[in-house]
Phi, psi and omega in degrees: 000135182295146179290139183248130181237166177300134181097349181289146170273127185224178172244136179242133180270114179276119178285341177287314182264351180053052176203159179278139179231143177288142182209170178232137182280122179252351180182160178235126183276164182300327181275004177095351178286162186249144170264107180257162179290346178244357183204131177263133178072036181293130182290140183304327182290350180253009183239135179227141173249128183051056182289155175279167177298325180294320179295319181290338179272351183251165178258120183289155177262118180279123186287328181199164182296137176289145182292139172269111193261001188246006184269345180238098182299147178276142180300142184300335185280352180288136179286127182296327183293342181271357185259148171293163188308314182298314179289330177296315178299317178300318182292320180297312182295326182295340178290344184243029181302319182299321179294319181290324177295322178296319177295315182299321179290317181293328181270353185056027178069016182289130179301324180308313183280328177296316179295322177298318178297312182298319178294322179297317179294314181299321180294321180290325184275310188248355179079014179206157179285160174285141174289158179304323180295316180292322177302317179297320179293316181299318183267000178053050179273127181300147182296143176056032179243128177283111184246129176251324181245151173236149182277169175298320179300323179292320175297316180301314180299321178295322179292327175297322181296336179278347181285140178252152180303333182274354183290141162248183186300317183292317180298314181296321180298317181290323183283323191239306190294329177301324178289323177299314180296318180296318179293325178295314178300319180298314181293319179297321178293318179298319180294325179295327178283312183295330178301331182268336188241359184300320181299314180287326176296322177298319177297315178301314180299318181294315180295326180276355183055034178071013183293124180302314181297322180289323177290329175296324177297321175298315184296325179296330179287334181283320187285140177307142187296336183286346179282133185295148184302318181296320179294322178297313180299313182298318180294318181297313182292323183277335186252315184271315182259116179229128350290157188291352181277351184297122174282344177223154183220142179288161180298315181299313180296321180297313181294320176299315180298319178297315179301320180290339182271344184282134172238181189287353176274345180285147182240153177298322181299317181294317180293319181295316180297315181295321182290318176295322179298314180295319180298316180295319181295317181295329180284321187265343190301313184303318181289327180292325183274345186307318181296349184264009185299322179300316178295320179297319179297317180296320181293315179298317180295321184296325184251011177067025178071015183294121188294319183293321179293314181296322179298319179294314180299316182294324178295318178296322179296317182290333175285340179085004179199160177294144182224153178268004176273106185270137174048059178292340176243133168301150183307325183296337181281347173261323192240003181057041178234151179224146170298150179240173178298325180282326180234079186288341180286170179301127185286167177257154184236164183262171177297321180299322178292323177293319178299319179296321179292321177296318179300328180293349180275353181297132181262158180299135178076002183277129178281167178301321180292319178295322177296319177297317181295322185274306185266317183301312180296319179296321179294315180298319177295320180295316180300317180300314181291317183296313182293340180284339183229345189301314183300316180294314183295317180294320179298316179294318180296320178295318182293319184269355185058022178075007182292128186301317183298322182280335176282338188304311181298319179298313179294326179296319177298317181297316181297315186286342183248021179214178178292352176296342177298329177279315182297316184261010180055036177071011186244128175295323180298320177293319178301312181297314188282313190264329182264311180273348177060040175274132180306147184302129178059029176293135182288338181225153178248114178300145180301323182299323179286319183293308184291311182296324179293316180290325176297321177297322178297320177297316180297325183274357176084009180266357181214133177258141181303326182293335175293317178296318181297316181295316180295322180291318179299321179294320181289318185271353178069047181234162178287150179298134184114350170111341181285136179292133178289130181280130178280131181292150176292166185299317180296319180295323179294320180294318179297320179296322179296000000 
């Protein structure tokens, strides 16, 4: 076996994953075990330098158990310089036992928070998160075992793995322990807030049936108003809801996610107000939205229940004005629906799902009349504009299959016969790129971009519905008013000639 020195690139056989992993030697212990960047106290029989293909394809035989170097702390009076690398790392970490105990207590030993801490440290040190395999090695999690809690010894061992042979006590404290303390303060602050609002948060979660969009509405009330809507959504999906594609989330996962999202700038007052607001809205929302069912039915019928189109329209309605930000929410965040393997396209939604989404727009303290003035009027105006052009736009999109080249003549007619000639400078390409927000030289135009974009033009007064109707009639060869023009038979055509 080739001699292995500090700094060598080697392969380490993980008995947890039963596979060889690349590693780097950071130290050699007195007992012959290795300090690797992915494993502390690696047994020599599990480490190879320049292995052959045959060795990498085989499973090594471990001659004896590798030493567990982190379970017996070294006495503080021992000089670190007199210790081999593995014991030195153990001794350094043992000086901060009180900090690790405080974190373990604040996290209640939850793996969720331990993994969050390790990733935070790794990101600060190396600029990237730990891979799942390395996380398992650091925390010494048994293979194929569902783990929810980790012991103090596992936390201690992971901290030993972050120690470098060149570290002294001060260096290690600055590199690692400062993050442990910061995460402990964060968790303690989060617990002080959750202790006061967990009961009401549980009520909110129950009333929302764990619906991600409804819980997102609660989260928007917590976040300061100056933070942009898109940033709030991204943070909520990435921090509170894991994985972010979930249309529903369990109560336990939701509460853990909320705890992980709280920092020391958050206040109990803000959380309490947002939670009471959400609870009140969820209780009162269905009755407030009930008078709008007729408009919801008309809107769903006009667009054929297409979830992506309806999500965009509803977002614009809730903003109270037309916006050029298209589809800020995936459809599932409004309607709790997802494409499936059997139906991979954007799914369709029902009137009841639209009513539930409208109800979610009710604000705290808002009366039924105020809700009608704010959302009801916007919805009625939106329905009027959508129904004036939707049938024509959908018919053209269906005929052309959304292909840009085939849509071009139709759009050119619309531009040249409306005020869009000024907005788009007489150019269909400008209309597509700047008004409809279609990617440059895209071969196809999605219906959601085409329909929502043209409806916005109608709302802004740059396009009249009769212009769309005339251009559509010309393209489809029908009489104005929607009836298909009948083509004369050959004899009738000859006689007419």
